C-alpha angles and dihedrals in degrees: 000000000000089000091054092049091049095049094043088047089052090055092050091047091055090050090050090047091055091047094048093045088055091049093054092047101254089118124033124208090255090058087071088073092055093047090046092053092049092049100042098036102035120015097033093051087048090054090049092050094050092046096050100038113104095356124128111232121210104230088223089068089067087075088070090079090059091044088055092053089049092052092049093049090050091057091046093051092048091050089052097045099047093051102047090118098037100075133259095279093058092039094053092044094056093042087057100039101045102059132061136061130239094228106146098053099026116025099035095055090052093044090046093051102037111023110029142234099312090055090052090051091051096051091042090056089047088051093058087066092037089056091060088059099037100041101050114325099085092040093051093050093045091049090049090053094045102049107002097253114152126263106266116215088170091059091052094047092048091050092050094048090051092050109099094198092049093049089046089053091051095045095048092044090054092045090051096047091048089047092232122162121242110226114260093236092055091048090050093052092041090052091057092048092045091056089056096047099087093048094047093046094051093044090051091051090052094049093048095045116126134171101171121133121194094195125034089212088068089071090079092053091048092048091050095049093045091049090053093043097051096037090057090042089058091053092048092047092054091049092047094049102040106028109033114092097227132117118274097258091056094047091049090053091050091052090055089045092054090061096043119126125265114281114281092228093063098089089053092052089046088058091051088051088052089239131140102296093179091056091046092050092048091048090050092050095047088049089053092056093048094045094050090051094048093045094054090049091048093051091051091050100042103039 
């Protein structure tokens, strides 16, 4: 238990370090973009490569991608249903800001450090379905509701092809299923990048952290969305842990995943939708605080 507290405390300390370094001017807000690119396009793919290489994947785990899509669609439908009388702007905002999981820069570092390679593979497979929702699916549906534009499969496909983590997932999954060997040199380089992933992910979260609200009335909206988000997360976590036929390590990882924050790309998509970016960023940051707290508690209980 002490080891879990120390390692979880280390993660939180790195987040606080990033936040404080930004406050004193060492990092600027625009540096978040650079750190995000390094994490998402370099260290995270390295972590995926090292986790997948040489591992035997249970074909049943492939179903996790479809489970992820189902979870995302559930959030979208709820966002649509509860706002039928609140206007299209509010409806589209909540359809976009309720679904999606921050897996690459939140769940994978925890799974990598506390649960092991099979847990990383499981959440990575889940993230292939999650990417369909986070990287275009939710935005396309929300845009369709807001202004009547058609659902764009092309936009989703383009976003997925341009996503380095998603393409790394697909490549390593194919390599694994074909039982191909990853060259030693690539594994050596990936190993170095993988070791840096947890640090870079937590530092990036700290630098990007915001809790600013432009309108005090927005607090009610944030409270409502977070209540829906984490109530449904509790239901999903119970289903993942008690009903799915996977080994314990995988089910533990999925429980942590259920309580992960909202996807980090959501505020950007909110801006494209011409929605309230400040509200989206604040919602994202509050979710981060709640998710870190719940994750540490879950690790203490499950491990």
